[in-house]
N, C-alpha and C positions, 0 to 999 in steps of 0.2 A: 776224132778222139781216140786216145789211146787206151788200152786196156790195162788195169792195176795188175802188177805183178803179184804171184804169191810170195810169202814169206820164203818159201822152198826154191823158188825160182831165183829170188835175191841172193840168198846163200849160194847158191850154185854158180850164179854170174861171179860173185865174189870170189869163191873157190878158185873158178878158172883164172881170173885176173892175179891172183896171190900165187899161183902155180907158174903163171907165165911171167912173174915179177911185175906186172904193171898195175898192182893195186893203188898206187899213188897217182897214177896217169889222170890228168884231167883235174887235181885238186889244185885250190888255190892258197898260197900260203898266207898266214894273217898273223898280224901283231896282236898279240894277248898277254894278258897279266893275270898270273894266277894267284886268286885271292889267298890270304893267309890262312891257316888252318882256323877251323872255329874254336873258340874258346867260351869258356863259362865264367860270368860274374858271379859271384857268391856273396850275399850280405852278411854280415856278422855283428850282432850286438854285443857292446863291450862298454864298461864305464870309461869316463874320461882319463882315470887312473891307469886302467888297463892299457889304453892306447897310448898314454905318455911313456909307460914302460917300455912299450913295444917299439913306440918309435925312438927311444933312446938307445935301446939295443940295436935297432936298424942302423941307425946313424954310426954307432960305435964300430960297426962291421962295414961301413960304407955300401950301405945297402938301401934301396928304397922299402918303405913298409911294405908293399905288396909282395916283393920279392923275399923279404923276411919272413913273412907269413906263409909264403908259398914253399920255402924251403923248410921251415919248422914243420908245417903241417906234413909234407913229404917224409922229413925224418921220423915223425912220430908214426905215420902210418907204415913205414919200414921198420919199426921197432928199434929205431938208432936213437931213439929218444927217451928219456926217463921221466915220463909224464907224472909218477907217483912224487917225484921230487918237487914238481910245481904244485901239486895238490898240496904238499906239507908246507911248502912257502906260502902258499894263499892261507891256508889254516893259522898259520904264526901270525901272518899279517893280521888276521881278523883277531885272533887273541889280543895281539899288541894294541890295536885299536880299541877293544872293548876295556882294556886295563887304562888306556889314557882317559877313556869316558869315566871310568869309576874313580880314577884320580882326580878328574877335574871335579866331578859331583862332591867328593870329599872335601876338595878345597873351598867349595861353596858353603859347606855346613859351618 
């Protein structure tokens, strides 16, 4: 039975091999594949109208929806995108929809 080496003994042995240029001696090359970097998947809730708008914008730029969303999110995070304009457009669309509903209600009277 062999005695277990202490950490210090292992380090000293490796340092000696390194100094002699023999640190790779006895190692066997293996074929290995390095995994892709870990990515996160994030779920976002949106209306079908919002998804339609995003899909259309992505198609116009010859991008996938996920690439478009990633690039837009990064641009916003870097302050390269004016989010206030998007808020104003959303408010305008909401007002327009309410006006349409009121018009339809008046037509029914």
